[in-house]
C-alpha positions as CSV (number, residue, x, y, z in Angstrom):
1,M,-0.2,0.3,-4.4
2,R,-3.1,-2.1,-4.1
3,W,-6.3,-2.5,-2.2
4,H,-6.5,-4.3,1.1
5,D,-9.9,-5.9,1.1
6,A,-11.9,-5.9,4.4
7,F,-15.5,-6.2,5.5
8,L,-17.8,-4.8,8.3
9,F,-16.0,-1.5,8.9
10,G,-12.6,-3.1,8.4
11,A,-13.0,-5.6,11.2
12,V,-12.8,-8.7,9.0
13,A,-9.8,-8.9,6.7
14,A,-10.1,-10.9,3.5
15,Q,-6.3,-11.1,3.1
16,P,-4.9,-12.0,6.5
17,E,-1.3,-11.5,5.6
18,Y,1.2,-10.3,3.0
19,R,4.3,-12.3,2.1
20,L,6.7,-9.4,2.4
21,S,9.7,-11.8,1.8
22,R,8.2,-12.5,-1.7
23,I,7.2,-9.0,-2.5
24,C,10.5,-7.5,-1.3
25,P,13.2,-10.1,-1.4
26,N,15.8,-7.5,-0.2
27,G,13.7,-6.4,2.7
28,W,11.0,-3.8,3.1
29,S,11.4,-0.3,4.5
30,E,7.8,1.0,4.8
31,L,4.3,-0.3,4.9
32,R,1.3,2.1,4.8
33,L,-2.3,1.0,5.2
34,G,-5.1,3.5,5.2
35,P,-8.1,4.9,3.4
36,D,-8.1,7.3,0.5
37,E,-10.9,9.2,-1.2
38,F,-11.9,6.4,-3.5
39,T,-11.9,3.7,-0.9
40,I,-14.0,5.8,1.4
41,L,-16.5,6.4,-1.4
42,V,-16.7,2.6,-2.1
43,S,-17.2,2.0,1.6
44,L,-20.0,4.6,1.7
45,V,-21.8,3.1,-1.3
46,T,-21.7,-0.4,0.2
47,L,-22.7,0.9,3.7
48,F,-19.4,-0.2,5.0
49,L,-20.1,-3.9,4.4
50,Y,-17.1,-3.8,2.0
51,S,-14.4,-1.5,3.5
52,P,-11.2,-1.5,1.4
53,S,-8.1,0.4,2.3
54,R,-5.1,1.4,0.2
55,V,-1.9,-0.6,1.0
56,T,1.5,0.7,-0.1
57,I,4.7,-1.4,0.4
58,V,8.0,0.3,-0.2
59,C,10.8,-2.2,-0.7
60,G,14.4,-1.7,0.5
61,A,17.3,-1.3,-1.8
62,E,19.7,-4.0,-2.6
63,P,22.6,-4.3,-0.2
64,G,25.5,-2.0,-1.3
65,A,23.3,-0.1,-3.8
66,G,23.7,3.2,-2.0
67,P,21.2,6.0,-1.9
68,P,18.7,6.4,-4.7
69,E,19.6,8.7,-7.5
70,L,18.0,12.1,-7.3
71,R,17.3,14.2,-10.4
72,D,16.0,17.6,-11.0
73,V,12.6,17.5,-12.6
74,S,11.7,21.2,-12.2
75,N,12.6,22.0,-15.8
76,E,10.9,19.0,-17.4
77,P,7.6,19.6,-19.2
């Protein structure tokens, strides 16, 4: 996760593009962009002149890797 910098209520992006082929060489499966509590607070403090959002990029698995391994964490401290 990282911040997506924008200005003027998010209308002007400081980072126009993400190089997904570099970030996820095996392909990407999900891209989420939206505000969270902290980025909303930062926007309010700056009167929405600076309006960041949280960006999350989920990379795809290597070909032939199969489904991710699941483990039971209910008994872990």
